[in-house]
N, CA and C atoms of all chains as a GROMACS GRO file, in nm:
protein
  597
    1UNK      N    1   2.109  19.562   7.267
    1UNK     CA    2   2.115  19.496   7.398
    1UNK      C    3   1.975  19.474   7.451
    2UNK      N    4   1.949  19.351   7.482
    2UNK     CA    5   1.815  19.315   7.529
    2UNK      C    6   1.800  19.343   7.678
    3UNK      N    7   1.675  19.358   7.720
    3UNK     CA    8   1.643  19.373   7.862
    3UNK      C    9   1.656  19.236   7.930
    4UNK      N   10   1.718  19.233   8.049
    4UNK     CA   11   1.734  19.107   8.121
    4UNK      C   12   1.673  19.118   8.261
    5UNK      N   13   1.680  19.008   8.336
    5UNK     CA   14   1.627  19.008   8.473
    5UNK      C   15   1.689  19.120   8.557
    6UNK      N   16   1.820  19.142   8.537
    6UNK     CA   17   1.890  19.246   8.615
    6UNK      C   18   1.828  19.383   8.589
    7UNK      N   19   1.786  19.409   8.464
    7UNK     CA   20   1.724  19.538   8.432
    7UNK      C   21   1.590  19.554   8.503
    8UNK      N   22   1.513  19.446   8.510
    8UNK     CA   23   1.383  19.454   8.578
    8UNK      C   24   1.403  19.476   8.728
    9UNK      N   25   1.505  19.409   8.785
    9UNK     CA   26   1.535  19.427   8.927
    9UNK      C   27   1.573  19.573   8.953
   10UNK      N   28   1.651  19.630   8.863
   10UNK     CA   29   1.692  19.770   8.873
   10UNK      C   30   1.571  19.864   8.875
   11UNK      N   31   1.471  19.832   8.789
   11UNK     CA   32   1.348  19.913   8.785
   11UNK      C   33   1.274  19.904   8.918
   12UNK      N   34   1.268  19.786   8.976
   12UNK     CA   35   1.196  19.769   9.104
   12UNK      C   36   1.267  19.848   9.215
   13UNK      N   37   1.398  19.852   9.204
   13UNK     CA   38   1.479  19.929   9.300
   13UNK      C   39   1.454  20.079   9.282
   14UNK      N   40   1.461  20.125   9.157
   14UNK     CA   41   1.443  20.268   9.125
   14UNK      C   42   1.300  20.316   9.147
   15UNK      N   43   1.204  20.238   9.095
   15UNK     CA   44   1.066  20.288   9.090
   15UNK      C   45   0.987  20.257   9.217
   16UNK      N   46   1.022  20.146   9.286
   16UNK     CA   47   0.942  20.107   9.402
   16UNK      C   48   1.019  20.112   9.533
   17UNK      N   49   1.152  20.126   9.522
   17UNK     CA   50   1.232  20.132   9.643
   17UNK      C   51   1.250  19.999   9.713
   18UNK      N   52   1.227  19.886   9.644
   18UNK     CA   53   1.264  19.758   9.703
   18UNK      C   54   1.416  19.757   9.715
   19UNK      N   55   1.472  19.690   9.816
   19UNK     CA   56   1.617  19.683   9.820
   19UNK      C   57   1.666  19.584   9.715
   20UNK      N   58   1.797  19.586   9.690
   20UNK     CA   59   1.852  19.507   9.578
   20UNK      C   60   1.817  19.360   9.588
   21UNK      N   61   1.827  19.306   9.710
   21UNK     CA   62   1.798  19.164   9.733
   21UNK      C   63   1.650  19.134   9.704
   22UNK      N   64   1.561  19.218   9.759
   22UNK     CA   65   1.416  19.199   9.738
   22UNK      C   66   1.380  19.208   9.590
   23UNK      N   67   1.445  19.305   9.522
   23UNK     CA   68   1.414  19.328   9.381
   23UNK      C   69   1.457  19.207   9.297
   24UNK      N   70   1.576  19.156   9.328
   24UNK     CA   71   1.629  19.041   9.253
   24UNK      C   72   1.540  18.918   9.276
   25UNK      N   73   1.503  18.895   9.404
   25UNK     CA   74   1.417  18.780   9.436
   25UNK      C   75   1.281  18.792   9.369
   26UNK      N   76   1.225  18.912   9.369
   26UNK     CA   77   1.092  18.933   9.311
   26UNK      C   78   1.091  18.897   9.162
   27UNK      N   79   1.192  18.943   9.090
   27UNK     CA   80   1.199  18.915   8.946
   27UNK      C   81   1.215  18.765   8.922
   28UNK      N   82   1.303  18.705   9.002
   28UNK     CA   83   1.326  18.560   8.994
   28UNK      C   84   1.195  18.484   9.015
   29UNK      N   85   1.125  18.519   9.122
   29UNK     CA   86   1.001  18.448   9.157
   29UNK      C   87   0.890  18.475   9.057
   30UNK      N   88   0.886  18.594   9.001
   30UNK     CA   89   0.784  18.630   8.901
   30UNK      C   90   0.790  18.530   8.785
   31UNK      N   91   0.910  18.511   8.728
   31UNK     CA   92   0.920  18.422   8.613
   31UNK      C   93   0.909  18.275   8.655
   32UNK      N   94   0.960  18.242   8.775
   32UNK     CA   95   0.951  18.104   8.822
   32UNK      C   96   0.805  18.064   8.846
   33UNK      N   97   0.726  18.156   8.897
   33UNK     CA   98   0.584  18.128   8.925
   33UNK      C   99   0.510  18.099   8.794
   34UNK      N  100   0.540  18.174   8.690
   34UNK     CA  101   0.476  18.152   8.560
   34UNK      C  102   0.520  18.016   8.502
   35UNK      N  103   0.650  17.987   8.513
   35UNK     CA  104   0.700  17.857   8.464
   35UNK      C  105   0.633  17.743   8.539
   36UNK      N  106   0.623  17.758   8.673
   36UNK     CA  107   0.563  17.652   8.755
   36UNK      C  108   0.418  17.628   8.717
   37UNK      N  109   0.346  17.737   8.693
   37UNK     CA  110   0.206  17.726   8.656
   37UNK      C  111   0.192  17.652   8.522
   38UNK      N  112   0.272  17.690   8.424
   38UNK     CA  113   0.266  17.626   8.292
   38UNK      C  114   0.307  17.479   8.302
   39UNK      N  115   0.405  17.451   8.386
   39UNK     CA  116   0.451  17.314   8.406
   39UNK      C  117   0.337  17.226   8.459
   40UNK      N  118   0.248  17.288   8.538
   40UNK     CA  119   0.135  17.213   8.594
   40UNK      C  120   0.013  17.217   8.503
   41UNK      N  121   0.032  17.258   8.381
   41UNK     CA  122  -0.076  17.255   8.283
   41UNK      C  123  -0.168  17.375   8.290
   42UNK      N  124  -0.132  17.473   8.376
   42UNK     CA  125  -0.219  17.588   8.394
   42UNK      C  126  -0.174  17.704   8.306
   43UNK      N  127  -0.260  17.749   8.216
   43UNK     CA  128  -0.227  17.861   8.130
   43UNK      C  129  -0.224  17.989   8.213
   44UNK      N  130  -0.150  18.089   8.166
   44UNK     CA  131  -0.131  18.210   8.246
   44UNK      C  132  -0.176  18.332   8.167
   45UNK      N  133  -0.273  18.406   8.223
   45UNK     CA  134  -0.323  18.525   8.155
   45UNK      C  135  -0.290  18.650   8.236
   46UNK      N  136  -0.204  18.734   8.181
   46UNK     CA  137  -0.166  18.857   8.249
   46UNK      C  138  -0.233  18.973   8.177
   47UNK      N  139  -0.338  19.027   8.238
   47UNK     CA  140  -0.412  19.132   8.168
   47UNK      C  141  -0.320  19.254   8.151
   48UNK      N  142  -0.331  19.318   8.036
   48UNK     CA  143  -0.243  19.430   8.004
   48UNK      C  144  -0.116  19.384   7.937
   49UNK      N  145  -0.095  19.254   7.924
   49UNK     CA  146   0.024  19.202   7.859
   49UNK      C  147  -0.012  19.095   7.756
   50UNK      N  148  -0.050  18.978   7.804
   50UNK     CA  149  -0.086  18.872   7.711
   50UNK      C  150  -0.110  18.741   7.783
   51UNK      N  151  -0.130  18.636   7.704
   51UNK     CA  152  -0.161  18.506   7.762
   51UNK      C  153  -0.061  18.402   7.717
   52UNK      N  154  -0.008  18.326   7.813
   52UNK     CA  155   0.079  18.213   7.782
   52UNK      C  156  -0.010  18.090   7.774
   53UNK      N  157  -0.020  18.034   7.655
   53UNK     CA  158  -0.108  17.921   7.633
   53UNK      C  159  -0.029  17.792   7.616
   54UNK      N  160  -0.096  17.681   7.640
   54UNK     CA  161  -0.035  17.549   7.622
   54UNK      C  162  -0.107  17.478   7.509
   55UNK      N  163  -0.031  17.401   7.432
   55UNK     CA  164  -0.091  17.327   7.324
   55UNK      C  165  -0.028  17.189   7.316
   56UNK      N  166  -0.112  17.086   7.307
   56UNK     CA  167  -0.059  16.951   7.288
   56UNK      C  168  -0.050  16.922   7.140
   57UNK      N  169   0.070  16.894   7.093
   57UNK     CA  170   0.091  16.867   6.951
   57UNK      C  171   0.108  16.718   6.931
   58UNK      N  172   0.046  16.663   6.827
   58UNK     CA  173   0.067  16.521   6.802
   58UNK      C  174   0.194  16.503   6.719
   59UNK      N  175   0.241  16.382   6.714
   59UNK     CA  176   0.366  16.355   6.644
   59UNK      C  177   0.348  16.375   6.492
   60UNK      N  178   0.454  16.417   6.426
   60UNK     CA  179   0.447  16.440   6.281
   60UNK      C  180   0.582  16.408   6.220
   61UNK      N  181   0.582  16.380   6.088
   61UNK     CA  182   0.710  16.348   6.024
   61UNK      C  183   0.796  16.472   6.013
   62UNK      N  184   0.924  16.458   6.036
   62UNK     CA  185   1.017  16.570   6.024
   62UNK      C  186   1.138  16.529   5.944
   63UNK      N  187   1.230  16.620   5.931
   63UNK     CA  188   1.349  16.594   5.850
   63UNK      C  189   1.467  16.668   5.910
   64UNK      N  190   1.581  16.605   5.914
   64UNK     CA  191   1.703  16.674   5.953
   64UNK      C  192   1.741  16.766   5.837
   65UNK      N  193   1.738  16.898   5.860
   65UNK     CA  194   1.760  16.991   5.749
   65UNK      C  195   1.900  16.980   5.690
   66UNK      N  196   1.995  16.931   5.768
   66UNK     CA  197   2.133  16.920   5.719
   66UNK      C  198   2.150  16.798   5.630
   67UNK      N  199   2.099  16.683   5.678
   67UNK     CA  200   2.126  16.558   5.606
   67UNK      C  201   2.008  16.515   5.518
   68UNK      N  202   1.891  16.576   5.540
   68UNK     CA  203   1.774  16.537   5.462
   68UNK      C  204   1.710  16.408   5.512
   69UNK      N  205   1.768  16.352   5.618
   69UNK     CA  206   1.719  16.227   5.674
   69UNK      C  207   1.582  16.247   5.739
   70UNK      N  208   1.494  16.150   5.721
   70UNK     CA  209   1.361  16.160   5.781
   70UNK      C  210   1.363  16.113   5.926
   71UNK      N  211   1.319  16.198   6.019
   71UNK     CA  212   1.309  16.158   6.159
   71UNK      C  213   1.176  16.209   6.214
   72UNK      N  214   1.100  16.123   6.281
   72UNK     CA  215   0.970  16.167   6.332
   72UNK      C  216   0.988  16.269   6.445
   73UNK      N  217   0.901  16.370   6.447
   73UNK     CA  218   0.897  16.465   6.558
   73UNK      C  219   0.794  16.411   6.657
   74UNK      N  220   0.839  16.386   6.779
   74UNK     CA  221   0.751  16.322   6.877
   74UNK      C  222   0.640  16.416   6.922
   75UNK      N  223   0.534  16.358   6.976
   75UNK     CA  224   0.424  16.437   7.034
   75UNK      C  225   0.481  16.518   7.149
   76UNK      N  226   0.434  16.641   7.165
   76UNK     CA  227   0.487  16.724   7.274
   76UNK      C  228   0.389  16.832   7.315
   77UNK      N  229   0.414  16.889   7.430
   77UNK     CA  230   0.334  17.004   7.476
   77UNK      C  231   0.421  17.129   7.460
   78UNK      N  232   0.364  17.233   7.400
   78UNK     CA  233   0.441  17.355   7.378
   78UNK      C  234   0.370  17.477   7.438
   79UNK      N  235   0.450  17.581   7.462
   79UNK     CA  236   0.398  17.707   7.514
   79UNK      C  237   0.389  17.806   7.399
   80UNK      N  238   0.276  17.876   7.387
   80UNK     CA  239   0.268  17.984   7.290
   80UNK      C  240   0.225  18.111   7.364
   81UNK      N  241   0.255  18.225   7.306
   81UNK     CA  242   0.219  18.351   7.369
   81UNK      C  243   0.128  18.430   7.275
   82UNK      N  244   0.018  18.476   7.328
   82UNK     CA  245  -0.071  18.565   7.250
   82UNK      C  246  -0.075  18.699   7.319
   83UNK      N  247  -0.028  18.803   7.248
   83UNK     CA  248  -0.024  18.933   7.312
   83UNK      C  249  -0.165  18.989   7.324
   84UNK      N  250  -0.186  19.065   7.429
   84UNK     CA  251  -0.316  19.127   7.453
   84UNK      C  252  -0.336  19.248   7.363
   85UNK      N  253  -0.459  19.297   7.360
   85UNK     CA  254  -0.494  19.412   7.274
   85UNK      C  255  -0.405  19.533   7.299
   86UNK      N  256  -0.380  19.561   7.428
   86UNK     CA  257  -0.306  19.681   7.465
   86UNK      C  258  -0.163  19.674   7.412
   87UNK      N  259  -0.099  19.559   7.434
   87UNK     CA  260   0.039  19.542   7.388
   87UNK      C  261   0.045  19.545   7.235
   88UNK      N  262  -0.049  19.476   7.172
   88UNK     CA  263  -0.054  19.472   7.026
   88UNK      C  264  -0.061  19.612   6.967
   89UNK      N  265  -0.151  19.692   7.025
   89UNK     CA  266  -0.170  19.829   6.974
   89UNK      C  267  -0.043  19.911   6.994
   90UNK      N  268   0.021  19.894   7.108
   90UNK     CA  269   0.142  19.974   7.135
   90UNK      C  270   0.256  19.933   7.042
   91UNK      N  271   0.268  19.804   7.017
   91UNK     CA  272   0.377  19.755   6.932
   91UNK      C  273   0.353  19.791   6.786
   92UNK      N  274   0.226  19.789   6.744
   92UNK     CA  275   0.192  19.821   6.606
   92UNK      C  276   0.237  19.962   6.570
   93UNK      N  277   0.232  20.048   6.669
   93UNK     CA  278   0.269  20.188   6.647
   93UNK      C  279   0.420  20.205   6.630
   94UNK      N  280   0.496  20.100   6.666
   94UNK     CA  281   0.642  20.109   6.654
   94UNK      C  282   0.680  20.114   6.507
   95UNK      N  283   0.756  20.218   6.467
   95UNK     CA  284   0.783  20.239   6.324
   95UNK      C  285   0.905  20.164   6.275
   96UNK      N  286   0.982  20.107   6.365
   96UNK     CA  287   1.101  20.034   6.321
   96UNK      C  288   1.225  20.118   6.336
   97UNK      N  289   1.340  20.051   6.353
   97UNK     CA  290   1.464  20.121   6.381
   97UNK      C  291   1.530  20.176   6.256
   98UNK      N  292   1.506  20.109   6.143
   98UNK     CA  293   1.582  20.152   6.024
   98UNK      C  294   1.517  20.264   5.947
   99UNK      N  295  -0.404  18.067   8.552
   99UNK     CA  296  -0.361  18.167   8.649
   99UNK      C  297  -0.378  18.307   8.591
  100UNK      N  298  -0.427  18.396   8.674
  100UNK     CA  299  -0.445  18.534   8.631
  100UNK      C  300  -0.343  18.623   8.703
  101UNK      N  301  -0.342  18.750   8.664
  101UNK     CA  302  -0.248  18.841   8.727
  101UNK      C  303  -0.272  18.849   8.878
  102UNK      N  304  -0.398  18.854   8.920
  102UNK     CA  305  -0.423  18.866   9.064
  102UNK      C  306  -0.383  18.739   9.139
  103UNK      N  307  -0.397  18.622   9.075
  103UNK     CA  308  -0.352  18.498   9.139
  103UNK      C  309  -0.199  18.494   9.147
  104UNK      N  310  -0.135  18.549   9.045
  104UNK     CA  311   0.012  18.556   9.046
  104UNK      C  312   0.058  18.646   9.161
  105UNK      N  313  -0.008  18.760   9.175
  105UNK     CA  314   0.026  18.853   9.284
  105UNK      C  315   0.009  18.785   9.420
  106UNK      N  316  -0.101  18.711   9.433
  106UNK     CA  317  -0.130  18.640   9.559
  106UNK      C  318  -0.021  18.538   9.591
  107UNK      N  319   0.017  18.460   9.489
  107UNK     CA  320   0.120  18.357   9.509
  107UNK      C  321   0.253  18.420   9.548
  108UNK      N  322   0.286  18.532   9.484
  108UNK     CA  323   0.414  18.597   9.513
  108UNK      C  324   0.413  18.661   9.652
  109UNK      N  325   0.296  18.711   9.693
  109UNK     CA  326   0.285  18.772   9.826
  109UNK      C  327   0.304  18.666   9.934
  110UNK      N  328   0.251  18.547   9.909
  110UNK     CA  329   0.262  18.438  10.006
  110UNK      C  330   0.409  18.398  10.025
  111UNK      N  331   0.485  18.403   9.915
  111UNK     CA  332   0.626  18.363   9.922
  111UNK      C  333   0.715  18.471   9.982
  112UNK      N  334   0.663  18.594   9.989
  112UNK     CA  335   0.744  18.704  10.042
  112UNK      C  336   0.668  18.777  10.150
  113UNK      N  337   0.648  18.710  10.264
  113UNK     CA  338   0.564  18.767  10.371
  113UNK      C  339   0.622  18.896  10.430
  114UNK      N  340   0.752  18.919  10.406
  114UNK     CA  341   0.813  19.041  10.460
  114UNK      C  342   0.776  19.164  10.378
  115UNK      N  343   0.713  19.144  10.260
  115UNK     CA  344   0.670  19.259  10.179
  115UNK      C  345   0.522  19.284  10.197
  116UNK      N  346   0.483  19.411  10.191
  116UNK     CA  347   0.341  19.445  10.197
  116UNK      C  348   0.273  19.398  10.068
  117UNK      N  349   0.151  19.346  10.080
  117UNK     CA  350   0.078  19.296   9.964
  117UNK      C  351   0.070  19.401   9.854
  118UNK      N  352   0.053  19.526   9.895
  118UNK     CA  353   0.042  19.636   9.799
  118UNK      C  354   0.172  19.650   9.716
  119UNK      N  355   0.286  19.629   9.783
  119UNK     CA  356   0.414  19.640   9.714
  119UNK      C  357   0.433  19.527   9.612
  120UNK      N  358   0.383  19.408   9.647
  120UNK     CA  359   0.393  19.295   9.553
  120UNK      C  360   0.310  19.326   9.429
  121UNK      N  361   0.191  19.381   9.453
  121UNK     CA  362   0.104  19.418   9.340
  121UNK      C  363   0.173  19.522   9.252
  122UNK      N  364   0.231  19.624   9.315
  122UNK     CA  365   0.301  19.728   9.238
  122UNK      C  366   0.420  19.670   9.162
  123UNK      N  367   0.489  19.575   9.224
  123UNK     CA  368   0.606  19.514   9.160
  123UNK      C  369   0.566  19.438   9.034
  124UNK      N  370   0.458  19.360   9.045
  124UNK     CA  371   0.412  19.284   8.927
  124UNK      C  372   0.372  19.381   8.816
  125UNK      N  373   0.300  19.486   8.852
  125UNK     CA  374   0.258  19.584   8.752
  125UNK      C  375   0.378  19.655   8.692
  126UNK      N  376   0.480  19.680   8.773
  126UNK     CA  377   0.601  19.747   8.726
  126UNK      C  378   0.676  19.659   8.625
  127UNK      N  379   0.687  19.530   8.656
  127UNK     CA  380   0.756  19.439   8.563
  127UNK      C  381   0.680  19.433   8.430
  128UNK      N  382   0.548  19.417   8.438
  128UNK     CA  383   0.468  19.407   8.316
  128UNK      C  384   0.476  19.536   8.234
  129UNK      N  385   0.466  19.650   8.303
  129UNK     CA  386   0.471  19.777   8.230
  129UNK      C  387   0.606  19.796   8.162
  130UNK      N  388   0.713  19.752   8.229
  130UNK     CA  389   0.845  19.766   8.168
  130UNK      C  390   0.864  19.670   8.050
  131UNK      N  391   0.799  19.554   8.055
  131UNK     CA  392   0.804  19.464   7.939
  131UNK      C  393   0.730  19.528   7.821
  132UNK      N  394   0.610  19.584   7.850
  132UNK     CA  395   0.533  19.652   7.745
  132UNK      C  396   0.613  19.766   7.683
  133UNK      N  397   0.677  19.844   7.770
  133UNK     CA  398   0.753  19.960   7.722
  133UNK      C  399   0.870  19.918   7.634
  134UNK      N  400   0.942  19.815   7.679
  134UNK     CA  401   1.057  19.767   7.602
  134UNK      C  402   1.012  19.724   7.463
  135UNK      N  403   0.908  19.641   7.458
  135UNK     CA  404   0.863  19.589   7.329
  135UNK      C  405   0.809  19.700   7.240
  136UNK      N  406   0.738  19.796   7.298
  136UNK     CA  407   0.682  19.899   7.211
  136UNK      C  408   0.787  19.999   7.165
  137UNK      N  409   0.909  19.990   7.222
  137UNK     CA  410   1.016  20.073   7.164
  137UNK      C  411   1.113  19.985   7.084
  138UNK      N  412   1.069  19.864   7.055
  138UNK     CA  413   1.147  19.778   6.967
  138UNK      C  414   1.261  19.704   7.034
  139UNK      N  415   1.262  19.706   7.168
  139UNK     CA  416   1.370  19.641   7.240
  139UNK      C  417   1.335  19.495   7.272
  140UNK      N  418   1.433  19.408   7.263
  140UNK     CA  419   1.414  19.266   7.297
  140UNK      C  420   1.419  19.246   7.448
  141UNK      N  421   1.357  19.136   7.494
  141UNK     CA  422   1.366  19.097   7.634
  141UNK      C  423   1.419  18.954   7.636
  142UNK      N  424   1.522  18.929   7.717
  142UNK     CA  425   1.577  18.794   7.724
  142UNK      C  426   1.585  18.749   7.869
  143UNK      N  427   1.504  18.648   7.905
  143UNK     CA  428   1.503  18.596   8.040
  143UNK      C  429   1.554  18.452   8.035
  144UNK      N  430   1.675  18.430   8.086
  144UNK     CA  431   1.734  18.296   8.077
  144UNK      C  432   1.645  18.192   8.142
  145UNK      N  433   1.622  18.081   8.072
  145UNK     CA  434   1.542  17.972   8.126
  145UNK      C  435   1.393  17.991   8.106
  146UNK      N  436   1.353  18.114   8.076
  146UNK     CA  437   1.211  18.143   8.053
  146UNK      C  438   1.184  18.159   7.904
  147UNK      N  439   1.254  18.255   7.843
  147UNK     CA  440   1.237  18.275   7.700
  147UNK      C  441   1.271  18.417   7.660
  148UNK      N  442   1.250  18.447   7.534
  148UNK     CA  443   1.277  18.582   7.487
  148UNK      C  444   1.158  18.638   7.411
  149UNK      N  445   1.141  18.769   7.425
  149UNK     CA  446   1.036  18.841   7.352
  149UNK      C  447   1.103  18.933   7.252
  150UNK      N  448   1.048  18.935   7.131
  150UNK     CA  449   1.103  19.026   7.031
  150UNK      C  450   0.989  19.069   6.940
  151UNK      N  451   1.020  19.152   6.841
  151UNK     CA  452   0.917  19.194   6.747
  151UNK      C  453   0.939  19.124   6.614
  152UNK      N  454   0.832  19.082   6.551
  152UNK     CA  455   0.839  19.031   6.414
  152UNK      C  456   0.773  19.132   6.323
  153UNK      N  457   0.838  19.152   6.208
  153UNK     CA  458   0.788  19.249   6.112
  153UNK      C  459   0.684  19.184   6.022
  154UNK      N  460   0.573  19.252   6.001
  154UNK     CA  461   0.473  19.206   5.903
  154UNK      C  462   0.476  19.304   5.786
  155UNK      N  463   0.502  19.255   5.665
  155UNK     CA  464   0.514  19.344   5.550
  155UNK      C  465   0.380  19.412   5.518
  156UNK      N  466   0.385  19.525   5.445
  156UNK     CA  467   0.259  19.592   5.406
  156UNK      C  468   0.180  19.499   5.314
  157UNK      N  469   0.048  19.509   5.315
  157UNK     CA  470  -0.032  19.423   5.227
  157UNK      C  471  -0.160  19.494   5.190
  158UNK      N  472  -0.224  19.441   5.085
  158UNK     CA  473  -0.354  19.494   5.046
  158UNK      C  474  -0.460  19.419   5.125
  159UNK      N  475  -0.546  19.494   5.190
  159UNK     CA  476  -0.655  19.432   5.264
  159UNK      C  477  -0.786  19.474   5.202
  160UNK      N  478  -0.893  19.432   5.263
  160UNK     CA  479  -1.024  19.467   5.209
  160UNK      C  480  -1.114  19.508   5.324
  161UNK      N  481  -1.188  19.613   5.304
  161UNK     CA  482  -1.289  19.650   5.402
  161UNK      C  483  -1.403  19.548   5.389
  162UNK      N  484  -1.426  19.468   5.491
  162UNK     CA  485  -1.524  19.361   5.479
  162UNK      C  486  -1.667  19.413   5.458
  163UNK      N  487  -1.692  19.536   5.496
  163UNK     CA  488  -1.828  19.591   5.481
  163UNK      C  489  -1.852  19.637   5.338
  164UNK      N  490  -1.756  19.713   5.283
  164UNK     CA  491  -1.778  19.774   5.152
  164UNK      C  492  -1.712  19.696   5.039
  165UNK      N  493  -1.619  19.604   5.074
  165UNK     CA  494  -1.548  19.529   4.971
  165UNK      C  495  -1.436  19.609   4.907
  166UNK      N  496  -1.418  19.730   4.953
  166UNK     CA  497  -1.316  19.819   4.899
  166UNK      C  498  -1.176  19.774   4.938
  167UNK      N  499  -1.079  19.785   4.846
  167UNK     CA  500  -0.940  19.752   4.878
  167UNK      C  501  -0.876  19.864   4.959
  168UNK      N  502  -0.801  19.827   5.061
  168UNK     CA  503  -0.728  19.928   5.137
  168UNK      C  504  -0.584  19.880   5.154
  169UNK      N  505  -0.491  19.976   5.148
  169UNK     CA  506  -0.352  19.940   5.167
  169UNK      C  507  -0.321  19.939   5.316
  170UNK      N  508  -0.269  19.827   5.365
  170UNK     CA  509  -0.233  19.817   5.507
  170UNK      C  510  -0.083  19.831   5.519
  171UNK      N  511  -0.040  19.922   5.606
  171UNK     CA  512   0.102  19.952   5.622
  171UNK      C  513   0.175  19.836   5.691
  172UNK      N  514   0.305  19.838   5.676
  172UNK     CA  515   0.390  19.742   5.749
  172UNK      C  516   0.366  19.757   5.899
  173UNK      N  517   0.368  19.647   5.972
  173UNK     CA  518   0.353  19.659   6.118
  173UNK      C  519   0.440  19.557   6.188
  174UNK      N  520   0.448  19.570   6.318
  174UNK     CA  521   0.525  19.477   6.400
  174UNK      C  522   0.432  19.406   6.497
  175UNK      N  523   0.460  19.280   6.524
  175UNK     CA  524   0.383  19.205   6.623
  175UNK      C  525   0.479  19.143   6.725
  176UNK      N  526   0.435  19.135   6.852
  176UNK     CA  527   0.521  19.074   6.955
  176UNK      C  528   0.535  18.924   6.930
  177UNK      N  529   0.654  18.872   6.959
  177UNK     CA  530   0.677  18.729   6.944
  177UNK      C  531   0.750  18.675   7.066
  178UNK      N  532   0.707  18.558   7.114
  178UNK     CA  533   0.772  18.495   7.231
  178UNK      C  534   0.832  18.363   7.190
  179UNK      N  535   0.959  18.342   7.225
  179UNK     CA  536   1.023  18.213   7.200
  179UNK      C  537   1.058  18.154   7.336
  180UNK      N  538   0.991  18.044   7.374
  180UNK     CA  539   1.018  17.985   7.505
  180UNK      C  540   1.163  17.938   7.516
  181UNK      N  541   1.222  17.952   7.634
  181UNK     CA  542   1.358  17.906   7.658
  181UNK      C  543   1.362  17.755   7.680
  182UNK      N  544   1.481  17.700   7.680
  182UNK     CA  545   1.495  17.554   7.690
  182UNK      C  546   1.437  17.498   7.818
  183UNK      N  547   1.466  17.565   7.930
  183UNK     CA  548   1.417  17.512   8.058
  183UNK      C  549   1.264  17.508   8.060
  184UNK      N  550   1.200  17.616   8.016
  184UNK     CA  551   1.053  17.621   8.013
  184UNK      C  552   0.997  17.514   7.919
  185UNK      N  553   1.057  17.502   7.800
  185UNK     CA  554   1.012  17.402   7.703
  185UNK      C  555   1.019  17.262   7.763
  186UNK      N  556   1.132  17.232   7.825
  186UNK     CA  557   1.153  17.098   7.881
  186UNK      C  558   1.059  17.071   7.996
  187UNK      N  559   1.046  17.167   8.087
  187UNK     CA  560   0.961  17.144   8.204
  187UNK      C  561   0.815  17.122   8.164
  188UNK      N  562   0.768  17.202   8.068
  188UNK     CA  563   0.629  17.191   8.024
  188UNK      C  564   0.605  17.057   7.954
  189UNK      N  565   0.703  17.014   7.876
  189UNK     CA  566   0.686  16.889   7.802
  189UNK      C  567   0.699  16.767   7.892
  190UNK      N  568   0.797  16.768   7.983
  190UNK     CA  569   0.819  16.652   8.070
  190UNK      C  570   0.697  16.620   8.155
  191UNK      N  571   0.626  16.723   8.201
  191UNK     CA  572   0.516  16.700   8.294
  191UNK      C  573   0.381  16.690   8.222
  192UNK      N  574   0.383  16.693   8.088
  192UNK     CA  575   0.257  16.703   8.015
  192UNK      C  576   0.166  16.581   8.033
  193UNK      N  577   0.225  16.464   8.061
  193UNK     CA  578   0.140  16.346   8.077
  193UNK      C  579   0.069  16.347   8.213
  194UNK      N  580   0.122  16.427   8.306
  194UNK     CA  581   0.064  16.429   8.442
  194UNK      C  582  -0.048  16.531   8.459
  195UNK      N  583  -0.047  16.635   8.377
  195UNK     CA  584  -0.144  16.744   8.399
  195UNK      C  585  -0.222  16.775   8.273
  196UNK      N  586  -0.351  16.789   8.287
  196UNK     CA  587  -0.437  16.837   8.177
  196UNK      C  588  -0.420  16.987   8.164
  197UNK      N  589  -0.442  17.039   8.043
  197UNK     CA  590  -0.434  17.184   8.023
  197UNK      C  591  -0.561  17.251   8.077
  198UNK      N  592  -0.542  17.344   8.167
  198UNK     CA  593  -0.657  17.420   8.220
  198UNK      C  594  -0.625  17.570   8.218
  199UNK      N  595  -0.731  17.651   8.227
  199UNK     CA  596  -0.710  17.796   8.225
  199UNK      C  597  -0.669  17.850   8.360
   0.00000   0.00000   0.00000
C-alpha cells in the first residue's frame, strides 16, 4: 500500500497538531504549488529531497508497440526528478523486501 | 522555486496559520516522503505522480584512482513518474514559458 495525500495529512495532524481541514488543505496546496511552478516553466528544488526539472524534447519517430505502425512522437516538455544526495544515500541503504 | 519560496507561497495562501507552522508542515511532508522511500514504500499522489524505488543490479566497478576492480553491491534508486495532470499541464503551457530555475 502506497502513501497517499491522506497519509501526509494524517502526519500533519499527528505531528504538528494542524486540524484535519488545515492538514488536508496544506497537503493539497503543497503539491498544487509545485505543479503550478512547473507549469510556468519554473523548476523546483527542494533541499533535502530533490529537484523537479523540466526538459524540452524534440519530436522523434515512434512506433505503436501493438501494431508495429510508425507514428511520430511530437515535441513535448517533460518533468524529471533528480533525487538529492541525502535521499539517494538513505535509499541506497535500503536492502530490499525480499 | 526553492523550498523557502515554496514555504513563502504557502504561507501567503494560508494567512490563518503561523509562518513557522507552514515551514514545519513543509519539512514534515518532505521528511515523511524521505522516510517512506528509504523504507521501500511507494508514494502515490493523484494528479501529481508517484515515487518508487528502482533496483540497480550489482556490477563490477573500477576505482578510478588505482584502476583496481571493485564489486559494487545491488542498490536502489528513487524514481518519479509524473501523473497525467502534471504531464499535461507542463506540456500544454510549454510554448508560453521558458524553462528557468
